[in-house]
N, C-alpha and C positions, 0 to 999 in steps of 0.2 A: 473543699477549697475551690474546686471548679465553680460550684454554685455561688460561693461567697464572692468570687471575682467576676461575677457577671455571666457565668456559664460559657459553654463552648460556642465559639463563633462558627457558624455553618454557612455564612454568606459568601458569595463569590469574592475572591481576592486576587491579588496579582499573580500568585502561584496557587491555583485552585486546589492543588494537592494538600495544602495546609488548612483548607476548610475542614474543621473537625480537629485540628491540631494547634489552634490558637484560641486565646481567651478574649472575652469582650472587654476585659480590664484594660485600663490605659497603662502606659509605661511606668508611671510612678507606683501604681498599685502592684504591678508585676514585680518590680524591683523590691518593694517592701515585703511582699510575700516570699520572694526568694531569699531575702536577707533574714527574715524571721524564722522560716521553717525549712529552708533549702537544704541545709546540712543534714537534718533529720530525714528528710525525704530521700536524699541521695543514699544515706547510710542504710535505709530500709530496703533498697533494691538489691537483689530480687526477692520477691515474696514467693510463698509456696503455691498460692492459688493462681491459676493461669489467668483468669479474668482480671483479678485485682492487680496482677503483675503488669498486664498490658495497660491497665488504666493508670497505674503509677508511672509507667514509662511515658504515657501521654502527658501526664501532669508536669513531670520534670522537663519535658520538651516544651511545654506551653510557657513555662516561666521565663526563659529557659535557664537551666543551671549550668554553670561552668565548672566542670569537675572531670578531669581526665580519667580518674578511676571509675567514675560512673559510666563514661563512654565505653570503657573496656568491659564493664560488667553487662551493659546492654548488648554490646556486640557479641558477648558470649552466648546470648540466646539464639544466635544464628548457627544452628548445628545441622549436621547431616540429617537428623531425624525431625527437626522442627517443621511445623506446617508452613507452607508458603504464604498463607494469609498473615500468619504471625510474623514471618520474616519481613514482609513488605511493611507491616506496621512498625516494626522496630527500626527498619531502615529509614522510614520517614521521620521517626523520633530522633534518630541519630543525626539526620540532616539538619536538625534544629539546634543541636547542642554545639556550642562554639569552642569547647575545650580542645586543646592540642591532642593529637592522636599518638598513641604509642605504636610501636611496630606490631605488637600483638593485636591491637585494635584494628589497625589497617588490614592485617592479614585476615582477621575474622570477618570484617565487612566485605573484603574482596571475595572471600569464599561464599559469603551469603549472597552476594550479587550474582556470582557465576552459577550458583546452584538454583537460583530462583526459578528460571524458566524450565529447566529439566524437571524440577519438582512439580511445577504446574502441569506439565505434560503427563507425568506419572500419575498425578491425582485427577487427571481429566478435567482440570480447571482451565477455562478459556479466557482470553483477554477480551475486555469490553472495548468499544470503539474509543473510549476516553483513556484507556489504560496507558497507551504509549506516551501521551502528553503528560499525564500525571507523573509517570515514572521518570521521564526526562527532567521534570521540574525538581524532583527529589535528587536525582543524580547530579544535576548541576550544582546543587548546594553541597552534596557530599564531596564532589571533586574539588570544589572551591575551599572547603575546610581541610582537605587532606590531599595535597598535590602528589603524594606518593601512591594514592589509591588507584589511578588508572593503570599504571604499570603493574600493580599487584593483581588487578583483575585480569589483565592480559596473560599473566603467568599461570593462572589457575588452570588445572587440567580440565575442569568442567567447562571452560570457555572454549567451546569447540563447535557450536551450532550457528548456522546463518541467522536464526531468529535472535541471537544474542548481539547482533550488530547494533541494536538499540542501546546497549551499554556503552558503545563508543560515541554516541551522538554528541554528548557535551565535552568530550575529550579535546585536547589541543591537537592541531594538525599532525604533529609528529606521532603522538600516541594513537591517533586515528589510523594512520598508515600502518603502524605496528599491529594494531588490532585487525586491520584488513588482511595483512599477511598471515597472521595467526589463524584467522577463520578460514581464509582461502586454502591454506595448507590442510586444515582439518577436513574441509569438504572434499578435497581430493582423495582423502583416505576413507571417506564414507560411502556406503552403498546407496544412500538416499539423501544426498545433499540438497534438500529443498531450500532454495534461496528465498529471501524476502526482498521487497523494494529497498529497504534500508541497507541490506547487504549489497545490492547493486550499486547504490549511491556510494557506499563505503569503498568498495573495490574500485569504483570510478575515480577515486582520489589518488590511486596509485599511478606511477608512471605508465605511459601508454603501453610499453613493452610487457608490463605485468598485467595491466587491466584488460586490454583488448582481447587477448586470447580467451580469458576467463569469461568475459561478457558475451563473446560470440558463441561460446559453448553453452552458456545459459540461455541463449536465444530460443532453444527448443522448448522452454517453458513459456507458454503463451501468456500466462498471467504476469510475467516479468517484462514483457516487451515495451510497455509504456515507460517503465523506469529505465530500461536499457537505452531507449531512444533519447531520453533526457541527457544521458551521459554521452552517447555517441554523437549527438547533434551539436554538442558544445565544440567539437573539433572534428568535423566530418572527414571520413576516410573513404576512398573509392572502394575499398574492400567491403564496406558496409552499405553500398548503394542499394542492393536488393532488399536489405532490411528496411531502409527508409521507404522504398516503394511499397513494401508490404504494410508499413505503418500508416500509409494513407487511408487504409480501411479501418483504422482504430476507432473504437466508440468514443475516444477522448479527442475533442477538437484541439486541445493543446498539443497532443502528440502529433496530430496531423499537421499542425502549423510548424512544429519543430522539424518534422520530417521534410516538409515542403521547402523550408528555408535551407535545410542541409543539402537537399538535392539541387536547389538552385545554386548554392555555393559550389557544388561539385561540377555543375554544368553538364554538358553532353558527354557521353562516353567517347574515348579517344579513337576507338577502332570501329565502332558500329553506331548507327543512329539509335535514337530512342525508339523502343519497340511500340507497336500499337497497344499492346497489353499494358505497358507502363503509362502511356497516355490515358488509357481507359481508367486506370486507377486514379489518376489526377482528376479526370473529368467526373468520375463518380463522387469523389470527395467534394468537388466544386458544386455539384448538383445538391448534395446533402447540405453544404454550407449555405446554400440559398434559402433553406428552410428556416434559418436562424437570422433574422434581420440584423441583430446587433453584432454578429460575427464578421464585422467589416475587415478586421485585421487578418482573419483567416482567409477570407476570399482574396484579399490583396496578395497574400503569400502564395496562394495557389495560382493566381494569374501571373505573378512574377515567375513562378516555376514554369508555367506553360510558355511564357515568352522566352525563357532561357532555353527550353528544350526545342522550341519550334522556330525561333528567330522571328516570330510574328509579333507585331504590336498592333492590336486591334482597338479601334476607337469605341468606347462605350458611352451610351447616352447618360445624361444626368441621372443621378439616383432617384428613382421614383418611389412611390409608396412601397412599403415592405412586401406587400403581396405580389409585386411585379418583379421581384428580383430575378427570377428565371428568365423573364423577357429581357431584362437588362443585359444579362450575360449571354443572350442568344447568339451574338456574333461568334463567340468562341465555340459554342456547340455546333453552329452551322459549319464553321471551319473544320471541325473534327469529322462531321458527317461527310463532308466533301473529300477530305484527305484520306480518311479511313472508314469507309461506309460499313464494313463488316463489324469492326470493333464498336463503332458508334451505335450500331443496332443494339448492343448490349445495354446501353443507357436506358432504353425504353422497355427492356425486358421486365416482365413482372416477376416477383419472387415466387409466384405460383408456378411459373414455367420452370424455374430452377428446382423447386420442390418436386415437380413431376419427373424431372430427369433423375433426381435422387431416388424416387420411389421405383422408377424403372430399373435402376441399378440394384436396389435392394431386393427386387424380385428375383434377380439372377444369382444372389449370394446364397451359398450353402451355410445356413446359420448353425447347423448341427456340429460344425467343426470348431466352434468357438471354445477357447480355453479360458476359464475364469482367472487363472493366475497371470497369464499373459495380458488379459484384459485389465487386470488391476494396474499393471504398469502403464497401459495406454491411458487409463483413467487419470493416473498421476501425471504422466508426461504431457497430456493435453490440458493440465491444470484444472480438471473438473473437481478434484479433491478440495482445492482451496476455497471454492465458493459453494460447494454442495455437500460438505461434511456437516454433521449435526451441530457443530459449534459456530458455523458461519452464518452471518446475517445477510449475505449478498445474494444467496440463491436458496431455493427450497432443498431440504434434506431429501436425498434420493433413496433412503431406506424404504423398501417395499414398492418402489416406483414401477417395477415390472408387473405388479399386481393391479396397479391403478391405470397405467397407460399401456396401449398397444405398442409394439415395436415401431410401427409406422408413425404413430403420433410422436413418439420419442425422437425419432429421426427427423421429423419435420420441425420439432422445437429446437433441435441442435442446428439444423441447416439454416433456419430463419428465426433467430432468437428475438427479433423485434416484432414478430407477428402478433403475439399475444402475451404481453407482460402482465403478470398478476399485480393487483394494486399494492400489495406489500412490498414488491420489488420495483415499483415504478420509480424511475430516476428523475432527478431535477437538474436542469442546466443552469449554471451560474456564469454570467458574462461580466467581466471586470472592465474598469475604465481603461486599462491598458490594452484591451482588445483580446485578452486571453479568455478562453471558454473552457469550463470544466463540467463534467457530467458525473453524478454520483447519487448516493443516498444521503439525505439530510440527517445528520446525527443530532444537531442542536442548532437552533436559530434564535437570534436576538438582534436588537438594533445595533449592537456592537460588532456582530459578525456571525458568520455561518460556518458550522463544522460540517464538512462534506466528505463522505467516504467514497473514494474513487476507485478502490481496488481492495483485494483481500488484505493487503498490508499497508495501505496508504490512506491517511485521513488528512485533509487540508483545512486550515482555518483561513477564511477569507474575510477580511475586515469589512464591516458594514459600509463604510464610506468608499470602498473600492467596487462595490457591487452596482452594476448598471441595470442588470436584468436578472430575474430569478423566476423560472417557470418550469412546469412539468415537461418532461421530455418523452418522446416515443422511442428513444434509443435505449436498448438494454445494455447493461455492463458486460454481458456475455458477448465476446467478439464473434463476428461471422468468420467462417472459414476454418473452424476448429478441425473439421474432418476433411478439408479440401484435399490433402495429400495422403489420406489414410488408405491403406490397401483393404481389399475385401476381407482378408484374414484378420486384420486389426479391427475392422468393424464387427466381425463375428465374435472376436475375443472380447471387445468392449461390452457388447450386449450380453454375453455370457456372464461377465462380471456383474453387470447391473442386476441380473437375475438372482445373484447371491446376496444382494443388499436387502435383507428382510428384517422386520422387527425394529426394535429400538436400537439406536447406535450410541 
């Protein structure tokens, strides 16, 4: 029947999740096929053969048939023992079937959704970069067809992991807040509540008295900081001032801009002046921004921050050719050198000098006292796990790394992640017409838009007509300063853990 109706349509469509779940036939042909054989097809489900069963579900979804009993029987395939790839297939099929849902079908689908990611983790199946977008497309349809489904998902006992925040993405605001409270409560009871960027955004929708304490606690996870700043900068609070200053060193220009705008909104501290170190952070960001000619909005935000902090309004020359941007902003750098010569000297320091200081420190550490179990916690707390596990595409797998690299080389790579970025992990900078700039790995590129992975849990789709510039970047997605406040004991523990990462993972 699929062949007779023109075969399966695999071309890109409005919801790409349905490429492979739609027929090439036109509406008249589909309606005729459903009328002619639909009842027999529905009655035949389920079959005994697993492959044939999946294909029959695909066919009835392609037509699509309107049969409440069929919906219930397909939902019955979502069991505690079913394979997660089968579950996802049946969930996509269900999202195309327009029949009304019974209470039993709603409960079965909710359980299937809540079990999906725990099953994937148990089976060591990992999400592709496109997975979140495709799943949200199917979820949007499932929730539209069954308004009772979101609350049923939230009630599931398996709905308890931050990674499941994606299930709340297409929910209405009230249900999203209920989902946030449920997941937040679950993470407080967990020993390893590893958040995702979606979890940060979801918690950020709660009232400030609920959201801010949780987000500030999550700040310890370096990989979440860009996502947290997006929430905190929307309504800046003085208690988050140091977090915004730290974010001026983010590899993401968009994060730097948000942090700068938040700091300018907060103004100068009430009881003490802006410190030289804080000014240094802003000037380092401005110096970096001068390397991206199109990042005009970012430079404007940083200059506005410096003016708010210093009370200075410096005249800048007309904007010259892009290669002379540093010269254009020289009046600001000259002011900093005169007002704070010691801190200003840091602007011209080479990364090699910083690396030498770290090597001198490393020589004094007793590496024999490192504990691998404590080091595993350091590895997770510093967010190394998210980008350097075997399932991640953002950084190389570190299994066996101690046999390939010396401790000194590993330390140098962590201290200066931008020094030598392997071609496989070289990032691309995308500048938009609104002045926003994003850095990440290109997942997909077409005239219609670019899919950019900017972090372990974040993929952005930027429309083609919004893109002003797209070029290779020298900035690694690995942030600097991961070990800045680490103790000697933590360093020894971390390297002891890295020595245990051997073989395949």
